[in-house]
Each structure stands twice: as C-alpha cells, then as structure tokens.
mmCIF file of the N, C-alpha and C atoms, coordinates in Angstrom:
data_MODEL
# 
_entry.id   MODEL 
# 
loop_
_atom_site.group_PDB 
_atom_site.id 
_atom_site.type_symbol 
_atom_site.label_atom_id 
_atom_site.label_alt_id 
_atom_site.label_comp_id 
_atom_site.label_asym_id 
_atom_site.label_entity_id 
_atom_site.label_seq_id 
_atom_site.pdbx_PDB_ins_code 
_atom_site.Cartn_x 
_atom_site.Cartn_y 
_atom_site.Cartn_z 
_atom_site.occupancy 
_atom_site.B_iso_or_equiv 
_atom_site.pdbx_formal_charge 
_atom_site.auth_seq_id 
_atom_site.auth_comp_id 
_atom_site.auth_asym_id 
_atom_site.auth_atom_id 
_atom_site.pdbx_PDB_model_num 
ATOM 1   N N  . UNK A 1 1  ? -69.264 18.837 -154.169 1.00 0.00 ? 1  UNK A N  1 
ATOM 2   C CA . UNK A 1 1  ? -69.777 19.770 -155.151 1.00 0.00 ? 1  UNK A CA 1 
ATOM 3   C C  . UNK A 1 1  ? -68.716 20.847 -155.404 1.00 0.00 ? 1  UNK A C  1 
ATOM 4   N N  . UNK A 1 2  ? -68.368 21.027 -156.672 1.00 0.00 ? 2  UNK A N  1 
ATOM 5   C CA . UNK A 1 2  ? -67.361 22.036 -156.963 1.00 0.00 ? 2  UNK A CA 1 
ATOM 6   C C  . UNK A 1 2  ? -67.999 23.418 -157.103 1.00 0.00 ? 2  UNK A C  1 
ATOM 7   N N  . UNK A 1 3  ? -67.175 24.436 -157.193 1.00 0.00 ? 3  UNK A N  1 
ATOM 8   C CA . UNK A 1 3  ? -67.640 25.818 -157.264 1.00 0.00 ? 3  UNK A CA 1 
ATOM 9   C C  . UNK A 1 3  ? -68.522 26.057 -158.485 1.00 0.00 ? 3  UNK A C  1 
ATOM 10  N N  . UNK A 1 4  ? -68.191 25.464 -159.620 1.00 0.00 ? 4  UNK A N  1 
ATOM 11  C CA . UNK A 1 4  ? -68.960 25.651 -160.850 1.00 0.00 ? 4  UNK A CA 1 
ATOM 12  C C  . UNK A 1 4  ? -70.397 25.128 -160.686 1.00 0.00 ? 4  UNK A C  1 
ATOM 13  N N  . UNK A 1 5  ? -70.587 24.033 -159.969 1.00 0.00 ? 5  UNK A N  1 
ATOM 14  C CA . UNK A 1 5  ? -71.913 23.466 -159.767 1.00 0.00 ? 5  UNK A CA 1 
ATOM 15  C C  . UNK A 1 5  ? -72.801 24.361 -158.909 1.00 0.00 ? 5  UNK A C  1 
ATOM 16  N N  . UNK A 1 6  ? -72.230 25.184 -158.078 1.00 0.00 ? 6  UNK A N  1 
ATOM 17  C CA . UNK A 1 6  ? -72.995 26.066 -157.205 1.00 0.00 ? 6  UNK A CA 1 
ATOM 18  C C  . UNK A 1 6  ? -73.492 27.316 -157.934 1.00 0.00 ? 6  UNK A C  1 
ATOM 19  N N  . UNK A 1 7  ? -72.867 27.665 -159.023 1.00 0.00 ? 7  UNK A N  1 
ATOM 20  C CA . UNK A 1 7  ? -73.241 28.878 -159.748 1.00 0.00 ? 7  UNK A CA 1 
ATOM 21  C C  . UNK A 1 7  ? -74.490 28.623 -160.578 1.00 0.00 ? 7  UNK A C  1 
ATOM 22  N N  . UNK A 1 8  ? -75.431 29.545 -160.487 1.00 0.00 ? 8  UNK A N  1 
ATOM 23  C CA . UNK A 1 8  ? -76.659 29.463 -161.278 1.00 0.00 ? 8  UNK A CA 1 
ATOM 24  C C  . UNK A 1 8  ? -76.986 30.861 -161.795 1.00 0.00 ? 8  UNK A C  1 
ATOM 25  N N  . UNK A 1 9  ? -77.407 30.922 -163.044 1.00 0.00 ? 9  UNK A N  1 
ATOM 26  C CA . UNK A 1 9  ? -77.776 32.215 -163.609 1.00 0.00 ? 9  UNK A CA 1 
ATOM 27  C C  . UNK A 1 9  ? -79.123 32.113 -164.319 1.00 0.00 ? 9  UNK A C  1 
ATOM 28  N N  . UNK A 1 10 ? -79.812 33.235 -164.354 1.00 0.00 ? 10 UNK A N  1 
ATOM 29  C CA . UNK A 1 10 ? -81.038 33.403 -165.115 1.00 0.00 ? 10 UNK A CA 1 
ATOM 30  C C  . UNK A 1 10 ? -80.830 34.624 -165.993 1.00 0.00 ? 10 UNK A C  1 
ATOM 31  N N  . UNK A 1 11 ? -81.178 34.500 -167.266 1.00 0.00 ? 11 UNK A N  1 
ATOM 32  C CA . UNK A 1 11 ? -81.059 35.623 -168.194 1.00 0.00 ? 11 UNK A CA 1 
ATOM 33  C C  . UNK A 1 11 ? -82.445 36.128 -168.557 1.00 0.00 ? 11 UNK A C  1 
ATOM 34  N N  . UNK A 1 12 ? -82.563 37.436 -168.704 1.00 0.00 ? 12 UNK A N  1 
ATOM 35  C CA . UNK A 1 12 ? -83.791 38.055 -169.197 1.00 0.00 ? 12 UNK A CA 1 
ATOM 36  C C  . UNK A 1 12 ? -83.382 38.995 -170.320 1.00 0.00 ? 12 UNK A C  1 
ATOM 37  N N  . UNK A 1 13 ? -83.952 38.758 -171.508 1.00 0.00 ? 13 UNK A N  1 
ATOM 38  C CA . UNK A 1 13 ? -83.564 39.540 -172.675 1.00 0.00 ? 13 UNK A CA 1 
ATOM 39  C C  . UNK A 1 13 ? -84.790 40.083 -173.396 1.00 0.00 ? 13 UNK A C  1 
ATOM 40  N N  . UNK A 1 14 ? -84.940 41.407 -173.455 1.00 0.00 ? 14 UNK A N  1 
ATOM 41  C CA . UNK A 1 14 ? -85.989 41.969 -174.305 1.00 0.00 ? 14 UNK A CA 1 
ATOM 42  C C  . UNK A 1 14 ? -85.481 42.020 -175.742 1.00 0.00 ? 14 UNK A C  1 
ATOM 43  N N  . UNK A 1 15 ? -86.328 41.645 -176.700 1.00 0.00 ? 15 UNK A N  1 
ATOM 44  C CA . UNK A 1 15 ? -85.931 41.671 -178.110 1.00 0.00 ? 15 UNK A CA 1 
ATOM 45  C C  . UNK A 1 15 ? -87.064 42.251 -178.948 1.00 0.00 ? 15 UNK A C  1 
ATOM 46  N N  . UNK A 1 16 ? -86.687 42.818 -180.074 1.00 0.00 ? 16 UNK A N  1 
ATOM 47  C CA . UNK A 1 16 ? -87.653 43.282 -181.067 1.00 0.00 ? 16 UNK A CA 1 
ATOM 48  C C  . UNK A 1 16 ? -86.948 43.330 -182.414 1.00 0.00 ? 16 UNK A C  1 
ATOM 49  N N  . UNK A 1 17 ? -87.454 42.579 -183.369 1.00 0.00 ? 17 UNK A N  1 
ATOM 50  C CA . UNK A 1 17 ? -86.904 42.554 -184.726 1.00 0.00 ? 17 UNK A CA 1 
ATOM 51  C C  . UNK A 1 17 ? -85.399 42.278 -184.726 1.00 0.00 ? 17 UNK A C  1 
ATOM 52  N N  . UNK A 1 18 ? -85.027 41.155 -184.155 1.00 0.00 ? 18 UNK A N  1 
ATOM 53  C CA . UNK A 1 18 ? -83.619 40.784 -184.015 1.00 0.00 ? 18 UNK A CA 1 
ATOM 54  C C  . UNK A 1 18 ? -83.235 39.574 -184.860 1.00 0.00 ? 18 UNK A C  1 
ATOM 55  N N  . UNK A 1 19 ? -83.958 39.311 -185.950 1.00 0.00 ? 19 UNK A N  1 
ATOM 56  C CA . UNK A 1 19 ? -83.684 38.106 -186.734 1.00 0.00 ? 19 UNK A CA 1 
ATOM 57  C C  . UNK A 1 19 ? -82.251 38.038 -187.253 1.00 0.00 ? 19 UNK A C  1 
ATOM 58  N N  . UNK A 1 20 ? -81.628 39.170 -187.490 1.00 0.00 ? 20 UNK A N  1 
ATOM 59  C CA . UNK A 1 20 ? -80.252 39.181 -187.999 1.00 0.00 ? 20 UNK A CA 1 
ATOM 60  C C  . UNK A 1 20 ? -79.259 38.659 -186.969 1.00 0.00 ? 20 UNK A C  1 
ATOM 61  N N  . UNK A 1 21 ? -79.433 39.051 -185.716 1.00 0.00 ? 21 UNK A N  1 
ATOM 62  C CA . UNK A 1 21 ? -78.446 38.732 -184.681 1.00 0.00 ? 21 UNK A CA 1 
ATOM 63  C C  . UNK A 1 21 ? -78.852 37.578 -183.769 1.00 0.00 ? 21 UNK A C  1 
ATOM 64  N N  . UNK A 1 22 ? -80.123 37.281 -183.689 1.00 0.00 ? 22 UNK A N  1 
ATOM 65  C CA . UNK A 1 22 ? -80.627 36.300 -182.728 1.00 0.00 ? 22 UNK A CA 1 
ATOM 66  C C  . UNK A 1 22 ? -80.018 34.910 -182.869 1.00 0.00 ? 22 UNK A C  1 
ATOM 67  N N  . UNK A 1 23 ? -79.884 34.350 -184.063 1.00 0.00 ? 23 UNK A N  1 
ATOM 68  C CA . UNK A 1 23 ? -79.268 33.012 -184.146 1.00 0.00 ? 23 UNK A CA 1 
ATOM 69  C C  . UNK A 1 23 ? -77.859 32.960 -183.559 1.00 0.00 ? 23 UNK A C  1 
ATOM 70  N N  . UNK A 1 24 ? -77.072 33.995 -183.793 1.00 0.00 ? 24 UNK A N  1 
ATOM 71  C CA . UNK A 1 24 ? -75.712 34.033 -183.249 1.00 0.00 ? 24 UNK A CA 1 
ATOM 72  C C  . UNK A 1 24 ? -75.733 34.161 -181.727 1.00 0.00 ? 24 UNK A C  1 
ATOM 73  N N  . UNK A 1 25 ? -76.654 34.968 -181.218 1.00 0.00 ? 25 UNK A N  1 
ATOM 74  C CA . UNK A 1 25 ? -76.758 35.145 -179.762 1.00 0.00 ? 25 UNK A CA 1 
ATOM 75  C C  . UNK A 1 25 ? -77.178 33.832 -179.100 1.00 0.00 ? 25 UNK A C  1 
ATOM 76  N N  . UNK A 1 26 ? -78.171 33.174 -179.675 1.00 0.00 ? 26 UNK A N  1 
ATOM 77  C CA . UNK A 1 26 ? -78.625 31.895 -179.122 1.00 0.00 ? 26 UNK A CA 1 
ATOM 78  C C  . UNK A 1 26 ? -77.490 30.878 -179.135 1.00 0.00 ? 26 UNK A C  1 
ATOM 79  N N  . UNK A 1 27 ? -76.791 30.798 -180.245 1.00 0.00 ? 27 UNK A N  1 
ATOM 80  C CA . UNK A 1 27 ? -75.652 29.870 -180.350 1.00 0.00 ? 27 UNK A CA 1 
ATOM 81  C C  . UNK A 1 27 ? -74.597 30.178 -179.285 1.00 0.00 ? 27 UNK A C  1 
ATOM 82  N N  . UNK A 1 28 ? -74.309 31.446 -179.088 1.00 0.00 ? 28 UNK A N  1 
ATOM 83  C CA . UNK A 1 28 ? -73.310 31.843 -178.099 1.00 0.00 ? 28 UNK A CA 1 
ATOM 84  C C  . UNK A 1 28 ? -73.729 31.447 -176.692 1.00 0.00 ? 28 UNK A C  1 
ATOM 85  N N  . UNK A 1 29 ? -74.979 31.713 -176.332 1.00 0.00 ? 29 UNK A N  1 
ATOM 86  C CA . UNK A 1 29 ? -75.455 31.376 -174.987 1.00 0.00 ? 29 UNK A CA 1 
ATOM 87  C C  . UNK A 1 29 ? -75.437 29.859 -174.772 1.00 0.00 ? 29 UNK A C  1 
ATOM 88  N N  . UNK A 1 30 ? -75.834 29.104 -175.778 1.00 0.00 ? 30 UNK A N  1 
ATOM 89  C CA . UNK A 1 30 ? -75.881 27.651 -175.610 1.00 0.00 ? 30 UNK A CA 1 
ATOM 90  C C  . UNK A 1 30 ? -74.499 27.023 -175.536 1.00 0.00 ? 30 UNK A C  1 
ATOM 91  N N  . UNK A 1 31 ? -73.479 27.729 -175.975 1.00 0.00 ? 31 UNK A N  1 
ATOM 92  C CA . UNK A 1 31 ? -72.114 27.186 -175.958 1.00 0.00 ? 31 UNK A CA 1 
ATOM 93  C C  . UNK A 1 31 ? -71.316 27.601 -174.719 1.00 0.00 ? 31 UNK A C  1 
ATOM 94  N N  . UNK A 1 32 ? -71.916 28.370 -173.835 1.00 0.00 ? 32 UNK A N  1 
ATOM 95  C CA . UNK A 1 32 ? -71.208 28.799 -172.630 1.00 0.00 ? 32 UNK A CA 1 
ATOM 96  C C  . UNK A 1 32 ? -70.963 27.612 -171.698 1.00 0.00 ? 32 UNK A C  1 
ATOM 97  N N  . UNK A 1 33 ? -69.949 27.704 -170.873 1.00 0.00 ? 33 UNK A N  1 
ATOM 98  C CA . UNK A 1 33 ? -69.656 26.625 -169.931 1.00 0.00 ? 33 UNK A CA 1 
ATOM 99  C C  . UNK A 1 33 ? -70.678 26.565 -168.795 1.00 0.00 ? 33 UNK A C  1 
ATOM 100 N N  . UNK A 1 34 ? -71.329 27.675 -168.511 1.00 0.00 ? 34 UNK A N  1 
ATOM 101 C CA . UNK A 1 34 ? -72.374 27.721 -167.490 1.00 0.00 ? 34 UNK A CA 1 
ATOM 102 C C  . UNK A 1 34 ? -73.705 27.971 -168.204 1.00 0.00 ? 34 UNK A C  1 
ATOM 103 N N  . UNK A 1 35 ? -74.519 26.935 -168.305 1.00 0.00 ? 35 UNK A N  1 
ATOM 104 C CA . UNK A 1 35 ? -75.819 27.058 -168.954 1.00 0.00 ? 35 UNK A CA 1 
ATOM 105 C C  . UNK A 1 35 ? -76.799 27.727 -167.998 1.00 0.00 ? 35 UNK A C  1 
ATOM 106 N N  . UNK A 1 36 ? -77.601 28.665 -168.487 1.00 0.00 ? 36 UNK A N  1 
ATOM 107 C CA . UNK A 1 36 ? -78.583 29.309 -167.598 1.00 0.00 ? 36 UNK A CA 1 
ATOM 108 C C  . UNK A 1 36 ? -79.606 28.313 -167.068 1.00 0.00 ? 36 UNK A C  1 
ATOM 109 N N  . UNK A 1 37 ? -80.095 28.568 -165.879 1.00 0.00 ? 37 UNK A N  1 
ATOM 110 C CA . UNK A 1 37 ? -81.203 27.799 -165.329 1.00 0.00 ? 37 UNK A CA 1 
ATOM 111 C C  . UNK A 1 37 ? -82.446 28.116 -166.163 1.00 0.00 ? 37 UNK A C  1 
ATOM 112 N N  . UNK A 1 38 ? -82.572 29.383 -166.527 1.00 0.00 ? 38 UNK A N  1 
ATOM 113 C CA . UNK A 1 38 ? -83.668 29.832 -167.373 1.00 0.00 ? 38 UNK A CA 1 
ATOM 114 C C  . UNK A 1 38 ? -83.210 31.048 -168.159 1.00 0.00 ? 38 UNK A C  1 
ATOM 115 N N  . UNK A 1 39 ? -83.695 31.130 -169.380 1.00 0.00 ? 39 UNK A N  1 
ATOM 116 C CA . UNK A 1 39 ? -83.466 32.317 -170.212 1.00 0.00 ? 39 UNK A CA 1 
ATOM 117 C C  . UNK A 1 39 ? -84.837 32.770 -170.667 1.00 0.00 ? 39 UNK A C  1 
ATOM 118 N N  . UNK A 1 40 ? -85.316 33.852 -170.089 1.00 0.00 ? 40 UNK A N  1 
ATOM 119 C CA . UNK A 1 40 ? -86.594 34.425 -170.458 1.00 0.00 ? 40 UNK A CA 1 
ATOM 120 C C  . UNK A 1 40 ? -86.343 35.477 -171.534 1.00 0.00 ? 40 UNK A C  1 
ATOM 121 N N  . UNK A 1 41 ? -86.918 35.251 -172.704 1.00 0.00 ? 41 UNK A N  1 
ATOM 122 C CA . UNK A 1 41 ? -86.775 36.188 -173.812 1.00 0.00 ? 41 UNK A CA 1 
ATOM 123 C C  . UNK A 1 41 ? -88.146 36.805 -174.059 1.00 0.00 ? 41 UNK A C  1 
ATOM 124 N N  . UNK A 1 42 ? -88.228 38.117 -173.908 1.00 0.00 ? 42 UNK A N  1 
ATOM 125 C CA . UNK A 1 42 ? -89.489 38.827 -174.091 1.00 0.00 ? 42 UNK A CA 1 
ATOM 126 C C  . UNK A 1 42 ? -89.458 39.505 -175.452 1.00 0.00 ? 42 UNK A C  1 
ATOM 127 N N  . UNK A 1 43 ? -90.296 39.008 -176.350 1.00 0.00 ? 43 UNK A N  1 
ATOM 128 C CA . UNK A 1 43 ? -90.392 39.577 -177.691 1.00 0.00 ? 43 UNK A CA 1 
ATOM 129 C C  . UNK A 1 43 ? -91.385 40.733 -177.643 1.00 0.00 ? 43 UNK A C  1 
ATOM 130 N N  . UNK A 1 44 ? -90.888 41.923 -177.863 1.00 0.00 ? 44 UNK A N  1 
ATOM 131 C CA . UNK A 1 44 ? -91.682 43.150 -177.761 1.00 0.00 ? 44 UNK A CA 1 
ATOM 132 C C  . UNK A 1 44 ? -92.348 43.487 -179.097 1.00 0.00 ? 44 UNK A C  1 
ATOM 133 N N  . UNK A 1 45 ? -93.099 42.530 -179.649 1.00 0.00 ? 45 UNK A N  1 
ATOM 134 C CA . UNK A 1 45 ? -93.875 42.790 -180.856 1.00 0.00 ? 45 UNK A CA 1 
ATOM 135 C C  . UNK A 1 45 ? -93.097 42.759 -182.152 1.00 0.00 ? 45 UNK A C  1 
ATOM 136 N N  . UNK A 1 46 ? -92.184 41.833 -182.309 1.00 0.00 ? 46 UNK A N  1 
ATOM 137 C CA . UNK A 1 46 ? -91.386 41.751 -183.535 1.00 0.00 ? 46 UNK A CA 1 
ATOM 138 C C  . UNK A 1 46 ? -92.275 41.551 -184.761 1.00 0.00 ? 46 UNK A C  1 
ATOM 139 N N  . UNK A 1 47 ? -91.838 42.150 -185.868 1.00 0.00 ? 47 UNK A N  1 
ATOM 140 C CA . UNK A 1 47 ? -92.568 42.010 -187.133 1.00 0.00 ? 47 UNK A CA 1 
ATOM 141 C C  . UNK A 1 47 ? -91.745 41.243 -188.165 1.00 0.00 ? 47 UNK A C  1 
ATOM 142 N N  . UNK A 1 48 ? -90.571 40.768 -187.764 1.00 0.00 ? 48 UNK A N  1 
ATOM 143 C CA . UNK A 1 48 ? -89.720 39.986 -188.664 1.00 0.00 ? 48 UNK A CA 1 
ATOM 144 C C  . UNK A 1 48 ? -89.809 38.511 -188.271 1.00 0.00 ? 48 UNK A C  1 
ATOM 145 N N  . UNK A 1 49 ? -88.772 37.747 -188.481 1.00 0.00 ? 49 UNK A N  1 
ATOM 146 C CA . UNK A 1 49 ? -88.788 36.308 -188.173 1.00 0.00 ? 49 UNK A CA 1 
ATOM 147 C C  . UNK A 1 49 ? -88.340 35.983 -186.747 1.00 0.00 ? 49 UNK A C  1 
ATOM 148 N N  . UNK A 1 50 ? -88.202 36.984 -185.919 1.00 0.00 ? 50 UNK A N  1 
ATOM 149 C CA . UNK A 1 50 ? -87.794 36.771 -184.531 1.00 0.00 ? 50 UNK A CA 1 
ATOM 150 C C  . UNK A 1 50 ? -88.682 35.750 -183.813 1.00 0.00 ? 50 UNK A C  1 
ATOM 151 N N  . UNK A 1 51 ? -90.017 35.837 -183.889 1.00 0.00 ? 51 UNK A N  1 
ATOM 152 C CA . UNK A 1 51 ? -90.843 34.847 -183.175 1.00 0.00 ? 51 UNK A CA 1 
ATOM 153 C C  . UNK A 1 51 ? -90.592 33.410 -183.613 1.00 0.00 ? 51 UNK A C  1 
ATOM 154 N N  . UNK A 1 52 ? -90.368 33.196 -184.899 1.00 0.00 ? 52 UNK A N  1 
ATOM 155 C CA . UNK A 1 52 ? -90.111 31.842 -185.392 1.00 0.00 ? 52 UNK A CA 1 
ATOM 156 C C  . UNK A 1 52 ? -88.767 31.317 -184.891 1.00 0.00 ? 52 UNK A C  1 
ATOM 157 N N  . UNK A 1 53 ? -87.764 32.178 -184.880 1.00 0.00 ? 53 UNK A N  1 
ATOM 158 C CA . UNK A 1 53 ? -86.438 31.801 -184.391 1.00 0.00 ? 53 UNK A CA 1 
ATOM 159 C C  . UNK A 1 53 ? -86.520 31.436 -182.903 1.00 0.00 ? 53 UNK A C  1 
ATOM 160 N N  . UNK A 1 54 ? -87.251 32.243 -182.146 1.00 0.00 ? 54 UNK A N  1 
ATOM 161 C CA . UNK A 1 54 ? -87.398 31.984 -180.713 1.00 0.00 ? 54 UNK A CA 1 
ATOM 162 C C  . UNK A 1 54 ? -88.162 30.693 -180.456 1.00 0.00 ? 54 UNK A C  1 
ATOM 163 N N  . UNK A 1 55 ? -89.201 30.432 -181.226 1.00 0.00 ? 55 UNK A N  1 
ATOM 164 C CA . UNK A 1 55 ? -89.982 29.211 -181.038 1.00 0.00 ? 55 UNK A CA 1 
ATOM 165 C C  . UNK A 1 55 ? -89.115 27.974 -181.283 1.00 0.00 ? 55 UNK A C  1 
ATOM 166 N N  . UNK A 1 56 ? -88.287 28.012 -182.304 1.00 0.00 ? 56 UNK A N  1 
ATOM 167 C CA . UNK A 1 56 ? -87.392 26.885 -182.588 1.00 0.00 ? 56 UNK A CA 1 
ATOM 168 C C  . UNK A 1 56 ? -86.384 26.678 -181.457 1.00 0.00 ? 56 UNK A C  1 
ATOM 169 N N  . UNK A 1 57 ? -85.831 27.778 -180.957 1.00 0.00 ? 57 UNK A N  1 
ATOM 170 C CA . UNK A 1 57 ? -84.858 27.679 -179.867 1.00 0.00 ? 57 UNK A CA 1 
ATOM 171 C C  . UNK A 1 57 ? -85.510 27.113 -178.608 1.00 0.00 ? 57 UNK A C  1 
ATOM 172 N N  . UNK A 1 58 ? -86.734 27.552 -178.325 1.00 0.00 ? 58 UNK A N  1 
ATOM 173 C CA . UNK A 1 58 ? -87.441 27.067 -177.129 1.00 0.00 ? 58 UNK A CA 1 
ATOM 174 C C  . UNK A 1 58 ? -87.767 25.580 -177.237 1.00 0.00 ? 58 UNK A C  1 
ATOM 175 N N  . UNK A 1 59 ? -88.014 25.099 -178.453 1.00 0.00 ? 59 UNK A N  1 
ATOM 176 C CA . UNK A 1 59 ? -88.252 23.663 -178.640 1.00 0.00 ? 59 UNK A CA 1 
ATOM 177 C C  . UNK A 1 59 ? -86.975 22.859 -178.401 1.00 0.00 ? 59 UNK A C  1 
ATOM 178 N N  . UNK A 1 60 ? -85.857 23.427 -178.801 1.00 0.00 ? 60 UNK A N  1 
ATOM 179 C CA . UNK A 1 60 ? -84.577 22.725 -178.708 1.00 0.00 ? 60 UNK A CA 1 
ATOM 180 C C  . UNK A 1 60 ? -83.982 22.761 -177.297 1.00 0.00 ? 60 UNK A C  1 
ATOM 181 N N  . UNK A 1 61 ? -84.181 23.869 -176.607 1.00 0.00 ? 61 UNK A N  1 
ATOM 182 C CA . UNK A 1 61 ? -83.587 24.054 -175.268 1.00 0.00 ? 61 UNK A CA 1 
ATOM 183 C C  . UNK A 1 61 ? -84.705 24.310 -174.254 1.00 0.00 ? 61 UNK A C  1 
ATOM 184 N N  . UNK A 1 62 ? -84.974 23.380 -173.361 1.00 0.00 ? 62 UNK A N  1 
ATOM 185 C CA . UNK A 1 62 ? -86.094 23.518 -172.431 1.00 0.00 ? 62 UNK A CA 1 
ATOM 186 C C  . UNK A 1 62 ? -85.948 24.656 -171.419 1.00 0.00 ? 62 UNK A C  1 
ATOM 187 N N  . UNK A 1 63 ? -84.772 25.199 -171.280 1.00 0.00 ? 63 UNK A N  1 
ATOM 188 C CA . UNK A 1 63 ? -84.557 26.294 -170.343 1.00 0.00 ? 63 UNK A CA 1 
ATOM 189 C C  . UNK A 1 63 ? -84.768 27.667 -170.995 1.00 0.00 ? 63 UNK A C  1 
ATOM 190 N N  . UNK A 1 64 ? -85.113 27.692 -172.284 1.00 0.00 ? 64 UNK A N  1 
ATOM 191 C CA . UNK A 1 64 ? -85.465 28.949 -172.956 1.00 0.00 ? 64 UNK A CA 1 
ATOM 192 C C  . UNK A 1 64 ? -86.983 29.095 -172.924 1.00 0.00 ? 64 UNK A C  1 
ATOM 193 N N  . UNK A 1 65 ? -87.437 30.215 -172.384 1.00 0.00 ? 65 UNK A N  1 
ATOM 194 C CA . UNK A 1 65 ? -88.863 30.524 -172.319 1.00 0.00 ? 65 UNK A CA 1 
ATOM 195 C C  . UNK A 1 65 ? -89.109 31.853 -173.027 1.00 0.00 ? 65 UNK A C  1 
ATOM 196 N N  . UNK A 1 66 ? -90.147 31.891 -173.838 1.00 0.00 ? 66 UNK A N  1 
ATOM 197 C CA . UNK A 1 66 ? -90.441 33.075 -174.640 1.00 0.00 ? 66 UNK A CA 1 
ATOM 198 C C  . UNK A 1 66 ? -91.781 33.656 -174.219 1.00 0.00 ? 66 UNK A C  1 
ATOM 199 N N  . UNK A 1 67 ? -91.794 34.952 -174.027 1.00 0.00 ? 67 UNK A N  1 
ATOM 200 C CA . UNK A 1 67 ? -93.019 35.698 -173.750 1.00 0.00 ? 67 UNK A CA 1 
ATOM 201 C C  . UNK A 1 67 ? -93.221 36.652 -174.921 1.00 0.00 ? 67 UNK A C  1 
ATOM 202 N N  . UNK A 1 68 ? -94.334 36.507 -175.615 1.00 0.00 ? 68 UNK A N  1 
ATOM 203 C CA . UNK A 1 68 ? -94.613 37.357 -176.776 1.00 0.00 ? 68 UNK A CA 1 
ATOM 204 C C  . UNK A 1 68 ? -95.575 38.472 -176.395 1.00 0.00 ? 68 UNK A C  1 
ATOM 205 N N  . UNK A 1 69 ? -95.164 39.698 -176.652 1.00 0.00 ? 69 UNK A N  1 
ATOM 206 C CA . UNK A 1 69 ? -96.003 40.868 -176.427 1.00 0.00 ? 69 UNK A CA 1 
ATOM 207 C C  . UNK A 1 69 ? -96.554 41.340 -177.772 1.00 0.00 ? 69 UNK A C  1 
ATOM 208 N N  . UNK A 1 70 ? -97.712 41.976 -177.775 1.00 0.00 ? 70 UNK A N  1 
ATOM 209 C CA . UNK A 1 70 ? -98.270 42.458 -179.044 1.00 0.00 ? 70 UNK A CA 1 
ATOM 210 C C  . UNK A 1 70 ? -97.449 43.624 -179.607 1.00 0.00 ? 70 UNK A C  1 
ATOM 211 N N  . UNK A 1 71 ? -97.506 43.765 -180.922 1.00 0.00 ? 71 UNK A N  1 
ATOM 212 C CA . UNK A 1 71 ? -96.818 44.872 -181.599 1.00 0.00 ? 71 UNK A CA 1 
ATOM 213 C C  . UNK A 1 71 ? -97.578 46.165 -181.337 1.00 0.00 ? 71 UNK A C  1 
ATOM 214 N N  . UNK A 1 72 ? -96.917 47.107 -180.686 1.00 0.00 ? 72 UNK A N  1 
ATOM 215 C CA . UNK A 1 72 ? -97.504 48.421 -180.426 1.00 0.00 ? 72 UNK A CA 1 
ATOM 216 C C  . UNK A 1 72 ? -96.940 49.471 -181.377 1.00 0.00 ? 72 UNK A C  1 
ATOM 217 N N  . UNK A 1 73 ? -96.131 49.032 -182.332 1.00 0.00 ? 73 UNK A N  1 
ATOM 218 C CA . UNK A 1 73 ? -95.582 49.945 -183.324 1.00 0.00 ? 73 UNK A CA 1 
ATOM 219 C C  . UNK A 1 73 ? -94.196 50.471 -183.002 1.00 0.00 ? 73 UNK A C  1 
ATOM 220 N N  . UNK A 1 74 ? -93.775 50.403 -181.745 1.00 0.00 ? 74 UNK A N  1 
ATOM 221 C CA . UNK A 1 74 ? -92.455 50.877 -181.334 1.00 0.00 ? 74 UNK A CA 1 
ATOM 222 C C  . UNK A 1 74 ? -91.913 49.966 -180.247 1.00 0.00 ? 74 UNK A C  1 
ATOM 223 N N  . UNK A 1 75 ? -90.602 50.007 -180.104 1.00 0.00 ? 75 UNK A N  1 
ATOM 224 C CA . UNK A 1 75 ? -89.983 49.285 -178.992 1.00 0.00 ? 75 UNK A CA 1 
ATOM 225 C C  . UNK A 1 75 ? -90.176 50.114 -177.741 1.00 0.00 ? 75 UNK A C  1 
ATOM 226 N N  . UNK A 1 76 ? -90.605 49.488 -176.688 1.00 0.00 ? 76 UNK A N  1 
ATOM 227 C CA . UNK A 1 76 ? -90.864 50.192 -175.443 1.00 0.00 ? 76 UNK A CA 1 
ATOM 228 C C  . UNK A 1 76 ? -90.386 49.322 -174.296 1.00 0.00 ? 76 UNK A C  1 
ATOM 229 N N  . UNK A 1 77 ? -89.113 49.399 -174.004 1.00 0.00 ? 77 UNK A N  1 
ATOM 230 C CA . UNK A 1 77 ? -88.485 48.461 -173.063 1.00 0.00 ? 77 UNK A CA 1 
ATOM 231 C C  . UNK A 1 77 ? -89.102 48.498 -171.684 1.00 0.00 ? 77 UNK A C  1 
ATOM 232 N N  . UNK A 1 78 ? -89.168 49.631 -171.045 1.00 0.00 ? 78 UNK A N  1 
ATOM 233 C CA . UNK A 1 78 ? -89.645 49.645 -169.652 1.00 0.00 ? 78 UNK A CA 1 
ATOM 234 C C  . UNK A 1 78 ? -91.134 49.344 -169.547 1.00 0.00 ? 78 UNK A C  1 
ATOM 235 N N  . UNK A 1 79 ? -92.026 50.156 -170.104 1.00 0.00 ? 79 UNK A N  1 
ATOM 236 C CA . UNK A 1 79 ? -93.448 49.833 -169.929 1.00 0.00 ? 79 UNK A CA 1 
ATOM 237 C C  . UNK A 1 79 ? -93.907 48.634 -170.737 1.00 0.00 ? 79 UNK A C  1 
ATOM 238 N N  . UNK A 1 80 ? -93.238 48.337 -171.848 1.00 0.00 ? 80 UNK A N  1 
ATOM 239 C CA . UNK A 1 80 ? -93.666 47.251 -172.704 1.00 0.00 ? 80 UNK A CA 1 
ATOM 240 C C  . UNK A 1 80 ? -93.205 45.886 -172.249 1.00 0.00 ? 80 UNK A C  1 
ATOM 241 N N  . UNK A 1 81 ? -91.962 45.792 -171.856 1.00 0.00 ? 81 UNK A N  1 
ATOM 242 C CA . UNK A 1 81 ? -91.383 44.497 -171.534 1.00 0.00 ? 81 UNK A CA 1 
ATOM 243 C C  . UNK A 1 81 ? -91.490 44.168 -170.054 1.00 0.00 ? 81 UNK A C  1 
ATOM 244 N N  . UNK A 1 82 ? -91.207 45.120 -169.210 1.00 0.00 ? 82 UNK A N  1 
ATOM 245 C CA . UNK A 1 82 ? -91.212 44.874 -167.779 1.00 0.00 ? 82 UNK A CA 1 
ATOM 246 C C  . UNK A 1 82 ? -92.637 44.679 -167.300 1.00 0.00 ? 82 UNK A C  1 
# 
C-alpha cells in the first residue's frame, strides 16, 4: 500500500445561495487526485438553484451527501449549520 492510499479526507461545507460558484467548486473537488471519502454539504436554506445543483452532484457522486436546512431568512453558520 502506497502513501497516497493511506490518506483519507472528509469535507464539510456549509453553503447558502451559491449557485454561481457551486458548479466550479464541485468540478474542482471531483478532479482532485485524492477523492474525499465523504463530502457533507449543508445547505443553510438556499433560495436560488443551489439545492438542485447539489441534488444532481449527489446523484453523480455517491460520496457527496447533502443536508438541507430550512430557510430562516439569514445565513447562520454556527447555530444553523452545526
């Protein structure tokens, strides 16, 4: 087993209304030489196309998991996402 095979990462990303940047971010993560074991993306109540983009990515990549939180009107990283 080489050193690269021993490395494992998990990503956790809070997002809200990121439809502009999300496709590029997803593409970048999927093209890395070290694929995450899991990428948990917590949608903090997006009102744009973020949920649809995330659903498509989760269908395509089984290691992407999406948690959708209700829209509370504002982004609230610590109490909302954690």
